[in-house]
N, C-alpha and C positions, 0 to 999 in steps of 0.2 A: 174091507169089512169094518164097520163102525161100532158094532156091538158083538160081544162074545155070546156063546150059546146060553149063558146064564143071564144075559141082558145087561151086563156091565159094559161100559165104554172100553174100547181098545186103547192101547197106549198111543196109537197114531191119532185117534180122535182127541184124546186128552192133550197131546202136543199141539195139534192144530188149534184147539180152543185157547191154549195158553199163548200161542203166537198171536192170535187175533186179539186177545185181551191185552197183550203187551203193546200192540199197536195203538189202540185207544178204544174206549167204550163206544164212542160215536161211530168209529169205523166198524166196530163189531156189529152194532145195530144195523148199519147200512148194509154190511155184507150179509147179515142174517136175512134181511129183507130181500136182497137181490139174489143171494146164493142158496136160499132155503131148500130148494129141491135138488141141488147139485150134490154129487158124491163122487168118490173115487178120483179118477184122473182129472175130470172136469173141475172138481173142487180144488185139487192141488194146483192146477194151472191158474185158476183164478186167484188163489192165495199168493202164488209166486208173482203174478202180474201186479197185484195190489202192493206187495212188499217192495217190488222194484220201483213202482210209482212213488211210494212214500219215501223211499231212499233217495230218489232223484230230487224230490221236493226239498228234503233236508239238506242235500248237497248244495242246492241253489241258495237256501237260507244261510248256510255256513259261508258260502262264497260272498254273499252280500255283507255279512258281518265282518268278514276279513277285509273286504274293500273299504268299508267305513272306518275300520280301525287303522288301516294304512293311511287313509286321508287325514284322520285325526293326528297320526304320528308324523305326517308330512312326508311319508315314504311313497313317492309317486311311481317308482318303478314296481314296487310290490302291488300298489293299487292297480296298475295296468295289467300285471300278471294275473291277479285275482279276478279282475274284470273279464279277461279272456277266458278263464276257467268257467266263470259263471255263464258267460254267453254260450260257451260250448255245451254246458249242461242244459241251458234253456232251449237251445237248438235241438238237442237230443229229445227233450220233453215234447217239443212241438212236432217233431217227426213221428214220435210214438203216438201222439194224439191223431195225426193224420192217418196213420196206418189203421188205427181203431175205427175211424170214420168209414174207411173203405170197407 
């Protein structure tokens, strides 16, 4: 339930909006356009999927930064370890995209 009997937003709705706003304004607008008619479980599932995708993107970005820093420092073993972590995250991302296509 997204609104109380008096027409006020429920705490769940407020929390969902806060999460969306925390992700980014652009993401919020995109989600509003695509998820405008969703509610309840469908909305929650889409929010979770979006959060997981964004988290994976950030993980890849962090791994890239760590790789670059290791190269700058001349630490090639750390570079290789970070590269492997990034490649694993990218593979996970690609597999998730293929599942969505099907």
